[in-house]
PDB file of N, CA, C and O in Angstrom:
ATOM      1  N   MET A   1      47.921  18.559 270.957  1.00  0.00           N
ATOM      2  CA  MET A   1      47.123  19.120 272.572  1.00  0.00           C
ATOM      3  C   MET A   1      47.633  20.767 272.605  1.00  0.00           C
ATOM      4  O   MET A   1      48.739  21.281 272.439  1.00  0.00           O
ATOM      5  N   GLU A   2      46.380  21.290 272.879  1.00  0.00           N
ATOM      6  CA  GLU A   2      46.344  22.846 273.064  1.00  0.00           C
ATOM      7  C   GLU A   2      46.713  22.948 274.613  1.00  0.00           C
ATOM      8  O   GLU A   2      46.094  22.473 275.565  1.00  0.00           O
ATOM      9  N   LYS A   3      47.894  23.699 274.606  1.00  0.00           N
ATOM     10  CA  LYS A   3      48.820  24.003 275.976  1.00  0.00           C
ATOM     11  C   LYS A   3      47.625  25.016 276.607  1.00  0.00           C
ATOM     12  O   LYS A   3      46.976  25.911 276.066  1.00  0.00           O
ATOM     13  N   ILE A   4      47.619  24.581 277.742  1.00  0.00           N
ATOM     14  CA  ILE A   4      46.282  25.363 279.063  1.00  0.00           C
ATOM     15  C   ILE A   4      47.502  26.219 279.689  1.00  0.00           C
ATOM     16  O   ILE A   4      48.482  25.731 280.252  1.00  0.00           O
ATOM     17  N   THR A   5      47.236  27.656 279.468  1.00  0.00           N
ATOM     18  CA  THR A   5      47.712  28.600 280.115  1.00  0.00           C
ATOM     19  C   THR A   5      46.906  29.625 281.760  1.00  0.00           C
ATOM     20  O   THR A   5      45.679  29.541 281.820  1.00  0.00           O
ATOM     21  N   PHE A   6      47.340  30.148 282.473  1.00  0.00           N
ATOM     22  CA  PHE A   6      47.050  30.316 283.260  1.00  0.00           C
ATOM     23  C   PHE A   6      47.418  31.663 283.941  1.00  0.00           C
ATOM     24  O   PHE A   6      48.524  31.672 284.481  1.00  0.00           O
ATOM     25  N   ASN A   7      46.416  33.210 284.033  1.00  0.00           N
ATOM     26  CA  ASN A   7      46.683  34.227 284.482  1.00  0.00           C
ATOM     27  C   ASN A   7      47.555  34.521 285.595  1.00  0.00           C
ATOM     28  O   ASN A   7      48.118  35.613 285.679  1.00  0.00           O
ATOM     29  N   SER A   8      47.691  33.651 286.412  1.00  0.00           N
ATOM     30  CA  SER A   8      47.313  34.124 287.725  1.00  0.00           C
ATOM     31  C   SER A   8      47.745  32.880 288.771  1.00  0.00           C
ATOM     32  O   SER A   8      48.231  31.928 288.160  1.00  0.00           O
ATOM     33  N   ILE A   9      47.688  32.758 289.772  1.00  0.00           N
ATOM     34  CA  ILE A   9      48.403  31.840 290.512  1.00  0.00           C
ATOM     35  C   ILE A   9      46.941  31.383 291.478  1.00  0.00           C
ATOM     36  O   ILE A   9      46.676  30.513 292.307  1.00  0.00           O
ATOM     37  N   ASP A  10      46.282  32.425 290.877  1.00  0.00           N
ATOM     38  CA  ASP A  10      44.398  31.988 291.731  1.00  0.00           C
ATOM     39  C   ASP A  10      44.112  31.562 290.904  1.00  0.00           C
ATOM     40  O   ASP A  10      43.358  30.619 291.147  1.00  0.00           O
ATOM     41  N   GLU A  11      44.321  31.736 289.707  1.00  0.00           N
ATOM     42  CA  GLU A  11      43.371  31.167 288.764  1.00  0.00           C
ATOM     43  C   GLU A  11      43.693  29.491 288.536  1.00  0.00           C
ATOM     44  O   GLU A  11      42.786  28.729 288.203  1.00  0.00           O
ATOM     45  N   LEU A  12      44.832  29.108 288.716  1.00  0.00           N
ATOM     46  CA  LEU A  12      45.734  28.003 288.660  1.00  0.00           C
ATOM     47  C   LEU A  12      44.852  27.268 290.055  1.00  0.00           C
ATOM     48  O   LEU A  12      44.283  26.181 289.952  1.00  0.00           O
ATOM     49  N   TYR A  13      44.870  27.926 291.081  1.00  0.00           N
ATOM     50  CA  TYR A  13      44.675  27.157 292.360  1.00  0.00           C
ATOM     51  C   TYR A  13      43.278  26.769 292.109  1.00  0.00           C
ATOM     52  O   TYR A  13      42.972  25.583 292.222  1.00  0.00           O
ATOM     53  N   ASN A  14      42.545  27.505 291.833  1.00  0.00           N
ATOM     54  CA  ASN A  14      41.122  27.174 291.544  1.00  0.00           C
ATOM     55  C   ASN A  14      41.067  26.376 290.552  1.00  0.00           C
ATOM     56  O   ASN A  14      39.954  25.854 290.624  1.00  0.00           O
ATOM     57  N   ARG A  15      41.557  26.014 289.759  1.00  0.00           N
ATOM     58  CA  ARG A  15      41.584  25.225 288.524  1.00  0.00           C
ATOM     59  C   ARG A  15      41.801  23.532 289.539  1.00  0.00           C
ATOM     60  O   ARG A  15      41.156  22.490 289.422  1.00  0.00           O
ATOM     61  N   LEU A  16      42.691  23.790 290.265  1.00  0.00           N
ATOM     62  CA  LEU A  16      42.922  22.296 291.051  1.00  0.00           C
ATOM     63  C   LEU A  16      42.532  22.084 291.877  1.00  0.00           C
ATOM     64  O   LEU A  16      43.051  21.121 292.443  1.00  0.00           O
ATOM     65  N   LYS A  17      41.391  22.748 292.577  1.00  0.00           N
ATOM     66  CA  LYS A  17      40.431  22.788 293.507  1.00  0.00           C
ATOM     67  C   LYS A  17      39.573  21.359 293.816  1.00  0.00           C
ATOM     68  O   LYS A  17      39.459  20.936 294.967  1.00  0.00           O
ATOM     69  N   PRO A  18      39.020  20.711 292.718  1.00  0.00           N
ATOM     70  CA  PRO A  18      38.601  19.829 292.620  1.00  0.00           C
ATOM     71  C   PRO A  18      39.497  18.463 293.130  1.00  0.00           C
ATOM     72  O   PRO A  18      38.982  17.485 293.672  1.00  0.00           O
ATOM     73  N   ALA A  19      40.454  18.565 292.935  1.00  0.00           N
ATOM     74  CA  ALA A  19      42.051  17.478 292.836  1.00  0.00           C
ATOM     75  C   ALA A  19      42.176  17.730 294.326  1.00  0.00           C
ATOM     76  O   ALA A  19      42.051  16.737 295.043  1.00  0.00           O
ATOM     77  N   PHE A  20      42.373  18.747 294.831  1.00  0.00           N
ATOM     78  CA  PHE A  20      42.499  18.927 296.177  1.00  0.00           C
ATOM     79  C   PHE A  20      41.097  18.654 297.045  1.00  0.00           C
ATOM     80  O   PHE A  20      41.372  18.749 298.241  1.00  0.00           O
ATOM     81  N   ARG A  21      40.123  18.441 296.902  1.00  0.00           N
ATOM     82  CA  ARG A  21      39.094  17.938 297.383  1.00  0.00           C
ATOM     83  C   ARG A  21      38.735  16.625 297.527  1.00  0.00           C
ATOM     84  O   ARG A  21      38.199  16.061 298.481  1.00  0.00           O
ATOM     85  N   SER A  22      39.223  16.056 296.082  1.00  0.00           N
ATOM     86  CA  SER A  22      38.957  14.501 296.180  1.00  0.00           C
ATOM     87  C   SER A  22      40.478  14.361 297.168  1.00  0.00           C
ATOM     88  O   SER A  22      40.135  14.035 298.304  1.00  0.00           O
ATOM     89  N   LYS A  23      41.353  14.444 297.113  1.00  0.00           N
ATOM     90  CA  LYS A  23      42.964  14.001 298.346  1.00  0.00           C
ATOM     91  C   LYS A  23      42.344  14.609 299.735  1.00  0.00           C
ATOM     92  O   LYS A  23      42.256  13.892 300.732  1.00  0.00           O
ATOM     93  N   LEU A  24      41.971  15.815 299.738  1.00  0.00           N
ATOM     94  CA  LEU A  24      41.096  15.795 301.232  1.00  0.00           C
ATOM     95  C   LEU A  24      40.317  14.841 301.442  1.00  0.00           C
ATOM     96  O   LEU A  24      40.816  14.079 302.270  1.00  0.00           O
ATOM     97  N   SER A  25      38.946  14.385 300.956  1.00  0.00           N
ATOM     98  CA  SER A  25      38.085  13.268 300.673  1.00  0.00           C
ATOM     99  C   SER A  25      39.123  12.129 301.293  1.00  0.00           C
ATOM    100  O   SER A  25      39.057  11.917 302.504  1.00  0.00           O
ATOM    101  N   GLU A  26      40.065  11.402 300.499  1.00  0.00           N
ATOM    102  CA  GLU A  26      40.737  10.230 300.928  1.00  0.00           C
ATOM    103  C   GLU A  26      41.450  10.502 302.121  1.00  0.00           C
ATOM    104  O   GLU A  26      41.708   9.420 302.646  1.00  0.00           O
ATOM    105  N   LEU A  27      41.885  11.437 302.786  1.00  0.00           N
ATOM    106  CA  LEU A  27      42.260  11.761 303.805  1.00  0.00           C
ATOM    107  C   LEU A  27      41.523  11.982 305.203  1.00  0.00           C
ATOM    108  O   LEU A  27      41.903  11.869 306.368  1.00  0.00           O
ATOM    109  N   LYS A  28      40.432  12.308 304.671  1.00  0.00           N
ATOM    110  CA  LYS A  28      39.681  12.025 305.851  1.00  0.00           C
ATOM    111  C   LYS A  28      39.114  10.933 306.150  1.00  0.00           C
ATOM    112  O   LYS A  28      38.959  10.884 307.370  1.00  0.00           O
ATOM    113  N   ALA A  29      38.688   9.933 305.576  1.00  0.00           N
ATOM    114  CA  ALA A  29      38.367   8.781 305.462  1.00  0.00           C
ATOM    115  C   ALA A  29      39.615   8.025 306.161  1.00  0.00           C
ATOM    116  O   ALA A  29      39.635   6.848 306.520  1.00  0.00           O
ATOM    117  N   LYS A  30      40.795   9.114 306.285  1.00  0.00           N
ATOM    118  CA  LYS A  30      41.594   7.835 307.200  1.00  0.00           C
ATOM    119  C   LYS A  30      41.829   8.739 308.075  1.00  0.00           C
ATOM    120  O   LYS A  30      42.916   9.205 308.417  1.00  0.00           O
ATOM    121  N   LYS A  31      40.774   8.986 308.442  1.00  0.00           N
ATOM    122  CA  LYS A  31      40.483  10.210 309.623  1.00  0.00           C
ATOM    123  C   LYS A  31      42.604  11.226 309.760  1.00  0.00           C
ATOM    124  O   LYS A  31      43.600  11.155 310.480  1.00  0.00           O
ATOM    125  N   ILE A  32      42.265  11.774 308.889  1.00  0.00           N
ATOM    126  CA  ILE A  32      43.352  12.709 308.784  1.00  0.00           C
ATOM    127  C   ILE A  32      42.990  14.062 308.392  1.00  0.00           C
ATOM    128  O   ILE A  32      43.289  14.620 307.336  1.00  0.00           O
ATOM    129  N   THR A  33      42.301  14.534 309.376  1.00  0.00           N
ATOM    130  CA  THR A  33      41.041  15.658 309.447  1.00  0.00           C
ATOM    131  C   THR A  33      42.030  17.074 309.387  1.00  0.00           C
ATOM    132  O   THR A  33      41.514  18.048 308.840  1.00  0.00           O
ATOM    133  N   PHE A  34      43.032  17.181 309.775  1.00  0.00           N
ATOM    134  CA  PHE A  34      43.624  18.779 309.830  1.00  0.00           C
ATOM    135  C   PHE A  34      44.194  19.373 308.986  1.00  0.00           C
ATOM    136  O   PHE A  34      44.523  20.549 309.140  1.00  0.00           O
ATOM    137  N   ILE A  35      44.443  18.675 307.875  1.00  0.00           N
ATOM    138  CA  ILE A  35      44.849  18.858 306.642  1.00  0.00           C
ATOM    139  C   ILE A  35      44.171  19.994 305.238  1.00  0.00           C
ATOM    140  O   ILE A  35      43.358  19.589 304.408  1.00  0.00           O
ATOM    141  N   THR A  36      44.522  20.877 305.254  1.00  0.00           N
ATOM    142  CA  THR A  36      43.815  21.867 304.555  1.00  0.00           C
ATOM    143  C   THR A  36      44.223  22.071 303.122  1.00  0.00           C
ATOM    144  O   THR A  36      45.354  21.825 302.703  1.00  0.00           O
ATOM    145  N   ASP A  37      43.077  22.609 302.285  1.00  0.00           N
ATOM    146  CA  ASP A  37      43.941  22.526 300.438  1.00  0.00           C
ATOM    147  C   ASP A  37      44.860  23.217 300.503  1.00  0.00           C
ATOM    148  O   ASP A  37      45.831  23.080 299.759  1.00  0.00           O
ATOM    149  N   LYS A  38      44.771  24.092 301.381  1.00  0.00           N
ATOM    150  CA  LYS A  38      46.020  24.997 301.137  1.00  0.00           C
ATOM    151  C   LYS A  38      47.577  24.648 301.731  1.00  0.00           C
ATOM    152  O   LYS A  38      48.620  25.142 301.304  1.00  0.00           O
ATOM    153  N   ASP A  39      47.441  23.638 302.859  1.00  0.00           N
ATOM    154  CA  ASP A  39      48.471  23.051 303.250  1.00  0.00           C
ATOM    155  C   ASP A  39      48.651  22.130 302.030  1.00  0.00           C
ATOM    156  O   ASP A  39      49.824  21.776 301.916  1.00  0.00           O
ATOM    157  N   LEU A  40      47.858  21.658 301.118  1.00  0.00           N
ATOM    158  CA  LEU A  40      48.409  20.723 299.850  1.00  0.00           C
ATOM    159  C   LEU A  40      49.396  21.400 299.163  1.00  0.00           C
ATOM    160  O   LEU A  40      50.528  21.035 298.844  1.00  0.00           O
ATOM    161  N   TRP A  41      48.711  22.612 298.949  1.00  0.00           N
ATOM    162  CA  TRP A  41      49.524  23.519 297.955  1.00  0.00           C
ATOM    163  C   TRP A  41      50.804  24.275 298.503  1.00  0.00           C
ATOM    164  O   TRP A  41      51.780  24.538 297.800  1.00  0.00           O
ATOM    165  N   THR A  42      50.682  24.584 299.813  1.00  0.00           N
ATOM    166  CA  THR A  42      52.074  25.412 300.332  1.00  0.00           C
ATOM    167  C   THR A  42      52.891  23.771 299.977  1.00  0.00           C
ATOM    168  O   THR A  42      53.651  23.663 299.015  1.00  0.00           O
ATOM    169  N   PHE A  43      52.637  22.794 300.750  1.00  0.00           N
ATOM    170  CA  PHE A  43      53.511  21.525 300.960  1.00  0.00           C
ATOM    171  C   PHE A  43      54.043  21.178 299.258  1.00  0.00           C
ATOM    172  O   PHE A  43      55.241  21.023 299.022  1.00  0.00           O
ATOM    173  N   LEU A  44      53.119  21.097 298.295  1.00  0.00           N
ATOM    174  CA  LEU A  44      53.360  20.562 296.944  1.00  0.00           C
ATOM    175  C   LEU A  44      54.309  21.704 296.053  1.00  0.00           C
ATOM    176  O   LEU A  44      55.179  21.399 295.238  1.00  0.00           O
ATOM    177  N   SER A  45      53.889  23.119 296.445  1.00  0.00           N
ATOM    178  CA  SER A  45      54.688  24.312 295.657  1.00  0.00           C
ATOM    179  C   SER A  45      55.814  24.194 296.074  1.00  0.00           C
ATOM    180  O   SER A  45      56.566  24.248 295.100  1.00  0.00           O
ATOM    181  N   LYS A  46      56.794  23.960 297.689  1.00  0.00           N
ATOM    182  CA  LYS A  46      57.487  24.148 298.358  1.00  0.00           C
ATOM    183  C   LYS A  46      58.450  23.103 298.118  1.00  0.00           C
ATOM    184  O   LYS A  46      59.652  23.342 297.996  1.00  0.00           O
ATOM    185  N   THR A  47      57.888  21.806 298.039  1.00  0.00           N
ATOM    186  CA  THR A  47      58.816  20.692 297.841  1.00  0.00           C
ATOM    187  C   THR A  47      58.956  19.632 296.963  1.00  0.00           C
ATOM    188  O   THR A  47      59.624  18.598 296.941  1.00  0.00           O
ATOM    189  N   LYS A  48      57.877  20.346 296.008  1.00  0.00           N
ATOM    190  CA  LYS A  48      58.239  19.382 294.741  1.00  0.00           C
ATOM    191  C   LYS A  48      57.810  20.718 293.239  1.00  0.00           C
ATOM    192  O   LYS A  48      58.508  20.848 292.233  1.00  0.00           O
ATOM    193  N   TRP A  49      56.403  21.589 293.570  1.00  0.00           N
ATOM    194  CA  TRP A  49      56.511  21.975 292.147  1.00  0.00           C
ATOM    195  C   TRP A  49      57.752  23.372 291.616  1.00  0.00           C
ATOM    196  O   TRP A  49      57.861  23.898 290.508  1.00  0.00           O
ATOM    197  N   SER A  50      58.705  23.699 293.174  1.00  0.00           N
ATOM    198  CA  SER A  50      59.798  24.930 292.933  1.00  0.00           C
ATOM    199  C   SER A  50      61.120  24.112 292.085  1.00  0.00           C
ATOM    200  O   SER A  50      62.203  24.588 291.743  1.00  0.00           O
ATOM    201  N   LYS A  51      60.647  22.882 291.918  1.00  0.00           N
ATOM    202  CA  LYS A  51      61.736  22.101 291.322  1.00  0.00           C
ATOM    203  C   LYS A  51      61.851  21.770 289.945  1.00  0.00           C
ATOM    204  O   LYS A  51      62.794  21.352 289.274  1.00  0.00           O
ATOM    205  N   GLU A  52      60.141  22.180 289.559  1.00  0.00           N
ATOM    206  CA  GLU A  52      60.136  21.340 288.542  1.00  0.00           C
ATOM    207  C   GLU A  52      60.117  22.913 287.367  1.00  0.00           C
ATOM    208  O   GLU A  52      60.077  24.091 287.723  1.00  0.00           O
ATOM    209  N   GLN A  53      60.157  22.409 286.088  1.00  0.00           N
ATOM    210  CA  GLN A  53      59.404  23.676 284.637  1.00  0.00           C
ATOM    211  C   GLN A  53      58.662  23.179 284.123  1.00  0.00           C
ATOM    212  O   GLN A  53      58.485  21.969 283.977  1.00  0.00           O
ATOM    213  N   ASP A  54      58.026  24.143 283.714  1.00  0.00           N
ATOM    214  CA  ASP A  54      56.853  23.590 282.559  1.00  0.00           C
ATOM    215  C   ASP A  54      55.823  22.527 282.877  1.00  0.00           C
ATOM    216  O   ASP A  54      55.520  21.644 282.074  1.00  0.00           O
ATOM    217  N   LEU A  55      55.317  22.647 284.046  1.00  0.00           N
ATOM    218  CA  LEU A  55      54.350  21.539 284.600  1.00  0.00           C
ATOM    219  C   LEU A  55      53.232  21.903 284.237  1.00  0.00           C
ATOM    220  O   LEU A  55      52.760  23.029 284.395  1.00  0.00           O
ATOM    221  N   GLU A  56      52.543  20.662 283.545  1.00  0.00           N
ATOM    222  CA  GLU A  56      51.439  20.477 283.751  1.00  0.00           C
ATOM    223  C   GLU A  56      50.591  20.220 284.417  1.00  0.00           C
ATOM    224  O   GLU A  56      50.767  19.464 285.373  1.00  0.00           O
ATOM    225  N   LEU A  57      49.392  20.759 284.136  1.00  0.00           N
ATOM    226  CA  LEU A  57      48.101  20.531 284.829  1.00  0.00           C
ATOM    227  C   LEU A  57      47.859  18.995 285.251  1.00  0.00           C
ATOM    228  O   LEU A  57      47.534  18.716 286.405  1.00  0.00           O
ATOM    229  N   CYS A  58      48.036  18.005 284.251  1.00  0.00           N
ATOM    230  CA  CYS A  58      47.709  16.723 284.925  1.00  0.00           C
ATOM    231  C   CYS A  58      48.872  16.286 285.557  1.00  0.00           C
ATOM    232  O   CYS A  58      48.678  15.240 286.177  1.00  0.00           O
ATOM    233  N   ASP A  59      49.972  16.699 285.619  1.00  0.00           N
ATOM    234  CA  ASP A  59      50.989  16.473 286.216  1.00  0.00           C
ATOM    235  C   ASP A  59      50.844  16.763 288.041  1.00  0.00           C
ATOM    236  O   ASP A  59      51.144  16.108 289.039  1.00  0.00           O
ATOM    237  N   MET A  60      50.192  18.161 287.776  1.00  0.00           N
ATOM    238  CA  MET A  60      49.903  18.524 289.221  1.00  0.00           C
ATOM    239  C   MET A  60      48.818  17.864 289.675  1.00  0.00           C
ATOM    240  O   MET A  60      48.800  17.467 290.840  1.00  0.00           O
ATOM    241  N   VAL A  61      47.692  17.639 288.770  1.00  0.00           N
ATOM    242  CA  VAL A  61      46.647  16.445 289.715  1.00  0.00           C
ATOM    243  C   VAL A  61      47.024  15.268 290.322  1.00  0.00           C
ATOM    244  O   VAL A  61      46.725  14.725 291.386  1.00  0.00           O
ATOM    245  N   ASN A  62      47.956  14.923 289.138  1.00  0.00           N
ATOM    246  CA  ASN A  62      48.818  13.177 289.839  1.00  0.00           C
ATOM    247  C   ASN A  62      49.368  13.911 290.816  1.00  0.00           C
ATOM    248  O   ASN A  62      48.405  14.008 291.576  1.00  0.00           O
ATOM    249  N   ASP A  63      50.187  14.457 291.293  1.00  0.00           N
ATOM    250  CA  ASP A  63      50.817  15.040 292.046  1.00  0.00           C
ATOM    251  C   ASP A  63      50.325  15.079 293.901  1.00  0.00           C
ATOM    252  O   ASP A  63      50.863  14.609 294.903  1.00  0.00           O
ATOM    253  N   ILE A  64      48.935  15.961 293.658  1.00  0.00           N
ATOM    254  CA  ILE A  64      48.262  16.007 294.457  1.00  0.00           C
ATOM    255  C   ILE A  64      47.369  14.672 295.151  1.00  0.00           C
ATOM    256  O   ILE A  64      47.201  14.434 296.347  1.00  0.00           O
ATOM    257  N   LEU A  65      46.875  13.915 293.966  1.00  0.00           N
ATOM    258  CA  LEU A  65      46.180  12.862 293.990  1.00  0.00           C
ATOM    259  C   LEU A  65      47.487  11.768 294.572  1.00  0.00           C
ATOM    260  O   LEU A  65      47.001  10.805 295.164  1.00  0.00           O
ATOM    261  N   ASN A  66      48.793  11.749 294.520  1.00  0.00           N
ATOM    262  CA  ASN A  66      49.959  10.717 295.120  1.00  0.00           C
ATOM    263  C   ASN A  66      50.699  11.675 296.121  1.00  0.00           C
ATOM    264  O   ASN A  66      51.842  11.473 296.530  1.00  0.00           O
ATOM    265  N   VAL A  67      50.127  12.446 296.371  1.00  0.00           N
ATOM    266  CA  VAL A  67      51.316  12.904 297.578  1.00  0.00           C
ATOM    267  C   VAL A  67      51.696  12.214 298.549  1.00  0.00           C
ATOM    268  O   VAL A  67      50.734  11.564 298.958  1.00  0.00           O
ATOM    269  N   ASN A  68      52.696  11.999 299.190  1.00  0.00           N
ATOM    270  CA  ASN A  68      53.413  11.426 300.165  1.00  0.00           C
ATOM    271  C   ASN A  68      52.580  11.466 301.508  1.00  0.00           C
ATOM    272  O   ASN A  68      53.061  12.474 302.025  1.00  0.00           O
ATOM    273  N   GLU A  69      51.731  11.047 302.298  1.00  0.00           N
ATOM    274  CA  GLU A  69      50.912  11.680 303.500  1.00  0.00           C
ATOM    275  C   GLU A  69      52.050  11.648 304.464  1.00  0.00           C
ATOM    276  O   GLU A  69      51.961  12.532 305.316  1.00  0.00           O
ATOM    277  N   ASN A  70      52.963  10.975 304.553  1.00  0.00           N
ATOM    278  CA  ASN A  70      53.511  10.637 306.067  1.00  0.00           C
ATOM    279  C   ASN A  70      54.622  12.305 305.821  1.00  0.00           C
ATOM    280  O   ASN A  70      54.917  13.091 306.721  1.00  0.00           O
ATOM    281  N   GLU A  71      54.979  12.399 304.490  1.00  0.00           N
ATOM    282  CA  GLU A  71      55.893  13.269 304.472  1.00  0.00           C
ATOM    283  C   GLU A  71      55.116  14.766 304.167  1.00  0.00           C
ATOM    284  O   GLU A  71      55.840  15.751 304.310  1.00  0.00           O
ATOM    285  N   LEU A  72      53.563  15.034 303.719  1.00  0.00           N
ATOM    286  CA  LEU A  72      52.312  15.781 304.305  1.00  0.00           C
ATOM    287  C   LEU A  72      52.499  16.322 305.119  1.00  0.00           C
ATOM    288  O   LEU A  72      52.668  17.541 305.099  1.00  0.00           O
ATOM    289  N   ILE A  73      52.543  15.455 306.345  1.00  0.00           N
ATOM    290  CA  ILE A  73      51.595  15.839 307.774  1.00  0.00           C
ATOM    291  C   ILE A  73      53.082  16.017 308.733  1.00  0.00           C
ATOM    292  O   ILE A  73      53.118  16.623 309.803  1.00  0.00           O
ATOM    293  N   ASN A  74      54.127  15.422 308.154  1.00  0.00           N
ATOM    294  CA  ASN A  74      55.577  16.024 308.655  1.00  0.00           C
ATOM    295  C   ASN A  74      55.750  17.414 308.111  1.00  0.00           C
ATOM    296  O   ASN A  74      55.983  18.223 309.009  1.00  0.00           O
ATOM    297  N   PHE A  75      55.715  17.826 307.142  1.00  0.00           N
ATOM    298  CA  PHE A  75      55.620  18.982 306.903  1.00  0.00           C
ATOM    299  C   PHE A  75      54.960  20.131 307.514  1.00  0.00           C
ATOM    300  O   PHE A  75      55.450  21.184 307.919  1.00  0.00           O
ATOM    301  N   ILE A  76      53.604  19.673 307.500  1.00  0.00           N
ATOM    302  CA  ILE A  76      52.445  20.754 308.198  1.00  0.00           C
ATOM    303  C   ILE A  76      53.229  20.952 309.577  1.00  0.00           C
ATOM    304  O   ILE A  76      53.882  21.965 309.825  1.00  0.00           O
ATOM    305  N   HIS A  77      53.121  20.112 310.249  1.00  0.00           N
ATOM    306  CA  HIS A  77      53.859  19.804 311.790  1.00  0.00           C
ATOM    307  C   HIS A  77      54.932  20.817 311.562  1.00  0.00           C
ATOM    308  O   HIS A  77      54.785  21.671 312.436  1.00  0.00           O
ATOM    309  N   LEU A  78      56.023  21.146 310.735  1.00  0.00           N
ATOM    310  CA  LEU A  78      56.966  21.904 310.762  1.00  0.00           C
ATOM    311  C   LEU A  78      56.872  23.080 311.021  1.00  0.00           C
ATOM    312  O   LEU A  78      57.611  23.745 311.747  1.00  0.00           O
ATOM    313  N   ILE A  79      55.306  23.641 310.032  1.00  0.00           N
ATOM    314  CA  ILE A  79      55.244  25.034 309.427  1.00  0.00           C
ATOM    315  C   ILE A  79      54.396  25.522 309.871  1.00  0.00           C
ATOM    316  O   ILE A  79      54.006  26.581 309.379  1.00  0.00           O
ATOM    317  N   ARG A  80      53.511  24.749 311.403  1.00  0.00           N
ATOM    318  CA  ARG A  80      52.614  25.290 312.205  1.00  0.00           C
ATOM    319  C   ARG A  80      53.401  25.342 313.541  1.00  0.00           C
ATOM    320  O   ARG A  80      52.870  25.800 314.552  1.00  0.00           O
TER     321      ARG A  80
END
């Protein structure tokens, strides 16, 4: 399988946008409307992805779609 590489963080972020939109749609259905894609990015970047090496795109998408909502909400309340 060909390894996908990105030239910048912005390029990676843009590639992950569909997963962010999907998760935000799920959160919105649960009446959690104050979280943004940037919040998800920041949360996962600081709590999960910073501890990982050689992350694959599929792993990052999985992390986005399966984020612990309570941990995410608590994190957002702490940084705002």
